[in-house]
N, CA, C and O of each residue as an XYZ file, in Angstrom:
552
protein
N      20.781     26.259      4.417
C      21.487     25.221      5.140
C      21.280     23.901      4.397
O      20.158     23.563      4.020
N      22.356     23.167      4.192
C      22.274     21.922      3.432
C      21.490     20.840      4.162
O      20.769     20.070      3.527
N      21.617     20.770      5.483
C      20.897     19.753      6.239
C      19.392     19.974      6.171
O      18.615     19.020      6.191
N      18.989     21.229      6.091
C      17.567     21.533      6.019
C      16.956     20.918      4.754
O      15.850     20.381      4.806
N      17.649     20.990      3.644
C      17.170     20.411      2.397
C      17.047     18.895      2.508
O      16.087     18.309      2.009
N      18.004     18.272      3.152
C      17.966     16.815      3.334
C      16.774     16.416      4.207
O      16.064     15.460      3.897
N      16.562     17.150      5.290
C      15.421     16.861      6.163
C      14.091     17.039      5.432
O      13.175     16.232      5.588
N      13.995     18.096      4.637
C      12.746     18.364      3.925
C      12.446     17.280      2.890
O      11.312     16.809      2.790
N      13.437     16.895      2.140
C      13.224     15.858      1.115
C      12.911     14.522      1.770
O      12.006     13.809      1.337
N      13.660     14.183      2.812
C      13.418     12.915      3.503
C      12.023     12.889      4.115
O      11.339     11.867      4.063
N      11.608     13.992      4.684
C      10.275     14.052      5.282
C       9.196     13.897      4.220
O       8.221     13.176      4.430
N       9.359     14.561      3.092
C       8.380     14.423      2.017
C       8.298     12.989      1.513
O       7.229     12.523      1.120
N       9.421     12.297      1.524
C       9.425     10.904      1.075
C       8.803      9.961      2.100
O       8.168      8.975      1.726
N       8.974     10.251      3.369
C       8.557      9.307      4.406
C       7.115      9.528      4.885
O       6.514      8.603      5.432
N       6.548     10.716      4.697
C       5.194     10.994      5.186
C       4.129     10.035      4.644
O       3.294      9.574      5.422
N       4.122      9.716      3.348
C       3.107      8.755      2.880
C       3.244      7.381      3.536
O       2.241      6.708      3.776
N       4.470      6.962      3.827
C       4.673      5.673      4.472
C       4.212      5.696      5.931
O       3.732      4.688      6.450
N       4.357      6.839      6.584
C       3.853      6.964      7.951
C       2.334      6.851      7.949
O       1.759      6.161      8.791
N       1.684      7.528      7.006
C       0.231      7.439      6.906
C      -0.204      6.015      6.578
O      -1.183      5.517      7.134
N       0.520      5.363      5.678
C       0.183      3.979      5.327
C       0.329      3.056      6.538
O      -0.483      2.152      6.735
N       1.355      3.284      7.339
C       1.543      2.472      8.539
C       0.426      2.723      9.546
O      -0.045      1.791     10.198
N       0.000      3.986      9.675
C      -1.114      4.295     10.581
C      -2.381      3.571     10.136
O      -3.116      3.034     10.964
N      -2.632      3.557      8.844
C      -3.811      2.850      8.337
C      -3.678      1.342      8.535
O      -4.661      0.665      8.835
N      -2.478      0.824      8.368
C      -2.252     -0.603      8.619
C      -2.539     -0.937     10.082
O      -3.214     -1.923     10.375
N      -2.031     -0.125     10.988
C      -2.258     -0.358     12.415
C      -3.750     -0.260     12.729
O      -4.273     -1.036     13.530
N      -4.436      0.700     12.093
C      -5.874      0.865     12.318
C      -6.643     -0.380     11.880
O      -7.442     -0.916     12.648
N      -6.411     -0.835     10.670
C      -7.218     -1.920     10.133
C      -6.719     -3.302     10.538
O      -7.427     -4.293     10.358
N      -5.526     -3.376     11.075
C      -4.996     -4.640     11.564
C      -5.315     -4.825     13.040
O      -5.037     -5.886     13.598
N      -5.888     -3.820     13.679
C      -6.175     -3.858     15.111
C      -7.147     -4.952     15.514
O      -7.169     -5.363     16.674
N      -7.956     -5.430     14.569
C      -8.886     -6.522     14.891
C      -8.153     -7.847     15.055
O      -8.605     -8.727     15.788
N      -7.036     -7.985     14.381
C      -6.352     -9.278     14.306
C      -5.072     -9.344     15.124
O      -4.554    -10.438     15.351
N      -4.560     -8.242     15.561
C      -3.311     -8.230     16.311
C      -3.189     -6.924     17.075
O      -4.163     -6.181     17.198
N      -1.999     -6.638     17.592
C      -1.800     -5.403     18.338
C      -2.049     -4.189     17.450
O      -1.633     -4.157     16.292
N      -2.706     -3.228     17.986
C      -2.983     -2.011     17.233
C      -4.430     -1.609     17.389
O      -5.177     -2.211     18.161
N      -4.808     -0.620     16.676
C      -6.171     -0.132     16.720
C      -6.199      1.370     16.623
O      -5.234      2.002     16.194
N      -7.322      1.936     17.030
C      -7.549      3.354     16.857
C      -6.604      4.247     17.637
O      -6.158      5.271     17.120
N      -6.290      3.881     18.873
C      -5.421      4.747     19.671
C      -4.025      4.831     19.056
O      -3.482      5.922     18.880
N      -3.456      3.689     18.737
C      -2.119      3.675     18.166
C      -2.089      4.370     16.805
O      -1.162      5.123     16.508
N      -3.098      4.116     15.989
C      -3.146      4.749     14.672
C      -3.328      6.260     14.803
O      -2.768      7.019     14.012
N      -4.099      6.699     15.786
C      -4.274      8.133     16.011
C      -2.980      8.813     16.423
O      -2.686      9.921     15.976
N      -2.213      8.156     17.270
C      -0.933      8.726     17.693
C       0.043      8.779     16.523
O       0.774      9.759     16.375
N       0.065      7.750     15.698
C       0.957      7.744     14.531
C       0.554      8.844     13.558
O       1.414      9.525     12.998
N      -0.744      9.021     13.355
C      -1.221     10.075     12.458
C      -0.849     11.457     12.996
O      -0.407     12.320     12.236
N      -1.022     11.668     14.282
C      -0.641     12.948     14.883
C       0.873     13.148     14.804
O       1.338     14.267     14.589
N       1.637     12.078     14.976
C       3.094     12.186     14.869
C       3.509     12.611     13.464
O       4.500     13.318     13.287
N       2.744     12.175     12.473
C       3.028     12.586     11.105
C       2.831     14.108     10.958
O       3.649     14.779     10.330
N       1.768     14.637     11.525
C       1.515     16.077     11.463
C       2.583     16.834     12.256
O       3.042     17.894     11.832
N       2.969     16.293     13.390
C       3.989     16.944     14.219
C       5.332     16.958     13.509
O       6.041     17.963     13.550
N       5.693     15.852     12.856
C       6.943     15.827     12.081
C       6.902     16.878     10.984
O       7.884     17.586     10.761
N       5.778     16.982     10.306
C       5.622     17.991      9.251
C       5.813     19.397      9.826
O       6.465     20.241      9.210
N       5.244     19.641     11.004
C       5.370     20.959     11.632
C       6.802     21.247     12.060
O       7.267     22.381     11.951
N       7.498     20.234     12.543
C       8.886     20.441     12.976
C       9.784     20.773     11.790
O      10.656     21.636     11.891
N       9.572     20.097     10.679
C      10.448     20.291      9.519
C      10.053     21.520      8.705
O      10.926     22.286      8.297
N       8.779     21.724      8.464
C       8.335     22.799      7.571
C       7.806     24.024      8.303
O       7.521     25.043      7.675
N       7.673     23.937      9.613
C       7.188     25.067     10.392
C       5.723     24.913     10.768
O       4.947     24.255     10.075
N       5.369     25.531     11.876
C       4.003     25.453     12.387
C       2.972     26.059     11.434
O       1.905     25.470     11.259
N       3.241     27.206     10.811
C       2.236     27.752      9.885
C       1.952     26.825      8.698
O       0.810     26.727      8.249
N       2.974     26.153      8.196
C       2.773     25.217      7.077
C       1.924     24.030      7.513
O       1.059     23.569      6.767
N       2.172     23.541      8.716
C       1.385     22.407      9.218
C      -0.058     22.825      9.464
O      -0.978     22.036      9.248
N      -0.260     24.052      9.911
C      -1.622     24.506     10.170
C      -2.381     24.813      8.886
O      -3.605     24.941      8.912
N      -1.681     24.931      7.771
C      -2.360     25.016      6.475
C      -2.855     23.642      6.052
O      -3.920     23.520      5.447
N      -2.081     22.604      6.371
C      -2.475     21.235      6.026
C      -3.573     20.746      6.961
O      -4.602     20.242      6.510
N      -3.352     20.896      8.259
C      -4.344     20.518      9.270
C      -4.573     21.750     10.143
O      -3.833     21.979     11.100
N      -5.594     22.544      9.816
C      -5.843     23.749     10.619
C      -6.156     23.399     12.073
O      -6.692     22.333     12.376
N      -5.807     24.322     12.954
C      -6.034     24.095     14.389
C      -7.522     23.880     14.666
O      -7.874     23.074     15.526
N      -8.380     24.573     13.965
C      -9.824     24.409     14.171
C     -10.267     23.000     13.786
O     -11.117     22.417     14.460
N      -9.707     22.448     12.719
C     -10.034     21.082     12.321
C      -9.587     20.089     13.385
O     -10.325     19.165     13.729
N      -8.376     20.281     13.907
C      -7.881     19.391     14.966
C      -8.794     19.453     16.190
O      -9.060     18.430     16.822
N      -9.270     20.646     16.522
C     -10.173     20.788     17.672
C     -11.543     20.182     17.395
O     -12.182     19.665     18.311
N     -12.000     20.237     16.158
C     -13.294     19.635     15.808
C     -13.231     18.114     15.746
O     -14.243     17.436     15.920
N     -12.041     17.583     15.497
C     -11.882     16.130     15.428
C     -12.120     15.472     16.786
O     -12.549     14.319     16.845
N     -11.851     16.180     17.861
C     -11.979     15.598     19.200
C     -13.427     15.188     19.490
O     -13.671     14.024     19.805
N     -14.395     16.106     19.393
C     -15.772     15.658     19.639
C     -16.340     14.815     18.497
O     -17.246     14.011     18.715
N     -15.816     14.992     17.284
C     -16.316     14.195     16.164
C     -16.048     12.707     16.388
O     -16.924     11.877     16.142
N     -14.857     12.369     16.848
C     -14.539     10.972     17.137
C     -15.408     10.403     18.236
O     -15.859      9.260     18.154
N     -15.645     11.203     19.269
C     -16.531     10.749     20.347
C     -17.960     10.577     19.838
O     -18.674      9.675     20.273
N     -18.370     11.440     18.921
C     -19.702     11.320     18.331
C     -19.823     10.044     17.492
O     -20.850      9.368     17.533
N     -18.788      9.723     16.743
C     -18.785      8.479     15.971
C     -18.912      7.287     16.917
O     -19.708      6.377     16.687
N     -18.118      7.310     17.979
C     -18.139      6.230     18.967
C     -19.530      6.064     19.568
O     -20.067      4.958     19.620
N     -20.106      7.174     20.020
C     -21.425      7.114     20.662
C     -22.521      6.766     19.666
O     -23.493      6.100     20.021
N     -22.373      7.208     18.430
C     -23.384      6.923     17.414
C     -23.483      5.439     17.120
O     -24.576      4.927     16.878
N     -22.367      4.749     17.138
C     -22.399      3.300     16.910
C     -23.221      2.635     18.011
O     -24.031      1.751     17.731
N     -23.024      3.046     19.242
C     -23.814      2.502     20.342
C     -25.276      2.865     20.243
O     -26.146      2.044     20.536
N     -25.557      4.099     19.828
C     -26.946      4.529     19.697
C     -27.664      3.765     18.590
O     -28.825      3.386     18.741
N     -26.971      3.542     17.485
C     -27.572      2.765     16.385
C     -27.855      1.347     16.848
O     -28.894      0.779     16.513
N     -26.940      0.774     17.613
C     -27.160     -0.578     18.136
C     -28.400     -0.607     19.026
O     -29.179     -1.558     18.968
N     -28.587      0.419     19.845
C     -29.777      0.477     20.706
C     -31.054      0.641     19.882
O     -32.077      0.028     20.186
N     -30.990      1.471     18.837
C     -32.161      1.674     17.980
C     -32.552      0.398     17.235
O     -33.716      0.199     16.887
N     -31.565     -0.459     17.000
C     -31.837     -1.721     16.322
C     -32.244     -2.833     17.285
O     -32.404     -3.980     16.868
N     -32.411     -2.511     18.550
C     -32.923     -3.476     19.511
C     -31.881     -4.149     20.381
O     -32.226     -5.029     21.170
N     -30.636     -3.772     20.266
C     -29.585     -4.370     21.092
C     -29.214     -3.463     22.246
O     -29.849     -2.435     22.479
N     -28.175     -3.859     22.965
C     -27.657     -3.013     24.032
C     -26.670     -2.017     23.438
O     -26.217     -2.156     22.302
N     -26.351     -1.004     24.247
C     -25.376      0.001     23.819
C     -24.049     -0.681     23.512
O     -23.518     -1.411     24.349
N     -23.514     -0.447     22.322
C     -22.267     -1.024     21.831
C     -22.309     -2.547     21.714
O     -21.265     -3.195     21.786
N     -23.487     -3.126     21.537
C     -23.598     -4.536     21.180
C     -23.694     -4.568     19.662
O     -24.765     -4.367     19.089
N     -22.569     -4.821     19.026
C     -22.459     -4.655     17.583
C     -23.142     -5.752     16.777
O     -23.328     -5.581     15.572
N     -23.516     -6.851     17.377
C     -24.051     -7.981     16.617
C     -25.361     -7.638     15.917
O     -25.740     -8.321     14.966
N     -26.058     -6.601     16.361
C     -27.321     -6.226     15.722
C     -27.123     -5.276     14.539
O     -28.088     -4.939     13.853
N     -25.893     -4.845     14.293
C     -25.653     -3.893     13.208
C     -25.875     -4.513     11.833
O     -26.311     -3.827     10.908
N     -25.584     -5.789     11.691
C     -25.824     -6.510     10.439
C     -26.627     -7.764     10.746
O     -26.698     -8.209     11.892
N     -27.225     -8.321      9.717
C     -28.026     -9.530      9.937
C     -27.164    -10.708     10.373
O     -27.640    -11.602     11.073
N     -25.910    -10.713      9.965
C     -24.957    -11.744     10.393
C     -24.209    -11.213     11.620
O     -23.438    -10.261     11.502
N     -24.423    -11.808     12.780
C     -23.861    -11.323     14.043
C     -22.363    -11.084     14.049
O     -21.921    -10.001     14.431
N     -21.550    -12.084     13.628
C     -20.096    -11.857     13.648
C     -19.643    -10.720     12.733
O     -18.715     -9.987     13.074
N     -20.281    -10.567     11.590
C     -19.903     -9.462     10.709
C     -20.357     -8.122     11.287
O     -19.704     -7.098     11.084
N     -21.462     -8.135     11.996
C     -21.894     -6.929     12.705
C     -20.905     -6.532     13.781
O     -20.637     -5.348     13.984
N     -20.356     -7.538     14.481
C     -19.323     -7.270     15.485
C     -18.100     -6.619     14.836
O     -17.561     -5.642     15.356
N     -17.667     -7.164     13.697
C     -16.494     -6.608     13.008
C     -16.746     -5.177     12.562
O     -15.884     -4.312     12.723
N     -17.927     -4.923     12.000
C     -18.264     -3.571     11.561
C     -18.307     -2.605     12.736
O     -17.778     -1.497     12.647
N     -18.925     -3.010     13.825
C     -19.011     -2.149     14.999
C     -17.656     -1.808     15.574
O     -17.391     -0.656     15.917
N     -16.801     -2.803     15.680
C     -15.456     -2.562     16.211
C     -14.686     -1.624     15.293
O     -13.992     -0.722     15.764
N     -14.803     -1.830     13.988
C     -14.114     -0.963     13.026
C     -14.590      0.485     13.169
O     -13.773      1.405     13.194
N     -15.888      0.687     13.261
C     -16.428      2.047     13.378
C     -16.013      2.716     14.691
O     -15.677      3.900     14.712
N     -16.039      1.953     15.776
C     -15.621      2.500     17.065
C     -14.131      2.859     17.028
O     -13.730      3.906     17.537
N     -13.329      2.002     16.435
C     -11.891      2.278     16.344
C     -11.602      3.478     15.452
O     -10.638      4.204     15.698
N     -12.411      3.702     14.427
C     -12.253      4.904     13.603
C     -12.560      6.142     14.450
O     -11.871      7.156     14.342
N     -13.585      6.058     15.285
C     -13.880      7.164     16.189
C     -12.735      7.442     17.146
O     -12.415      8.598     17.420
N     -12.120      6.389     17.653
C     -10.977      6.559     18.552
C      -9.811      7.196     17.802
O      -9.153      8.089     18.334
N      -9.547      6.754     16.585
C      -8.468      7.334     15.777
C      -8.684      8.826     15.590
O      -7.761      9.616     15.787
N      -9.886      9.215     15.214
C     -10.178     10.630     14.961
C      -9.982     11.453     16.233
O      -9.388     12.530     16.185
N     -10.472     10.962     17.365
C     -10.335     11.698     18.626
C      -8.876     11.809     19.056
O      -8.420     12.888     19.435
N      -8.150     10.708     19.001
C      -6.752     10.721     19.466
C      -5.891     11.586     18.551
O      -5.074     12.368     19.035
N      -6.061     11.458     17.246
C      -5.268     12.270     16.312
C      -5.568     13.756     16.521
O      -4.653     14.579     16.541
N      -6.834     14.093     16.673
C      -7.191     15.489     16.907
C      -6.655     16.014     18.223
O      -6.160     17.139     18.292
N      -6.750     15.206     19.271
C      -6.269     15.628     20.585
C      -4.767     15.849     20.591
O      -4.282     16.871     21.075
N      -4.035     14.886     20.053
C      -2.569     15.010     20.043
C      -2.114     16.197     19.193
O      -1.186     16.913     19.568
N      -2.763     16.401     18.060
C      -2.406     17.524     17.194
C      -2.752     18.848     17.870
O      -1.958     19.788     17.828
N      -3.921     18.931     18.489
C      -4.318     20.166     19.182
C      -3.380     20.477     20.346
O      -3.032     21.636     20.570
N      -2.973     19.456     21.083
C      -2.023     19.666     22.180
C      -0.697     20.193     21.640
O      -0.114     21.122     22.200
N      -0.226     19.593     20.548
C       1.033     20.066     19.960
C       0.908     21.516     19.496
O       1.794     22.331     19.756
N      -0.181     21.836     18.815
C      -0.385     23.212     18.356
C      -0.405     24.182     19.536
O       0.148     25.279     19.450
N      -1.035     23.783     20.626
C      -1.101     24.659     21.808
C       0.281     24.925     22.371
O       0.616     26.069     22.675
N       1.085     23.887     22.513
C       2.419     24.062     23.071
C       3.365     24.735     22.085
O       4.181     25.563     22.489
N       3.272     24.401     20.812
C       4.174     24.964     19.817
C       3.879     26.452     19.593
O       4.789     27.219     19.278
N       2.637     26.856     19.750
C       2.278     28.249     19.533
C       2.494     29.151     20.730
O       2.282     30.360     20.634
N       2.910     28.596     21.854
C       3.068     29.407     23.074
C       4.212     30.397     22.986
O       4.151     31.461     23.602
N       5.248     30.075     22.238
C       6.417     30.948     22.183
C       6.232     32.143     21.274
O       7.144     32.960     21.144
N       5.091     32.268     20.650
C       4.884     33.355     19.683
C       4.307     34.578     20.327
O       4.074     35.580     19.651
């Protein structure tokens, strides 16, 4: 089918830009709208688009279902670990100012790490949900 070729080529061209936009949203979340949740959804949408165009088995070769399922607790572990490290350094749970000797930079680092944890959890959750629903008809 001719349209299938157009969709495949267009998808291959646009996937890197989708990932770049997700990373932009992730790292721009400190300064404006965005952050880990939005970046996680965009990243999962990239995997879902790949699965729609190239098929579920092809997408599961790129992001295996087991990896998507492991990402869910991994992101929560990253999130909780940042709080635990803050407590070990003498601060309160998720008080990021103790992460570095300079308080404001510690806040920035803590927020970045927590948002990365959110990205990993959301991307894994959305991808796992899609895999569950997409695989039901088989």
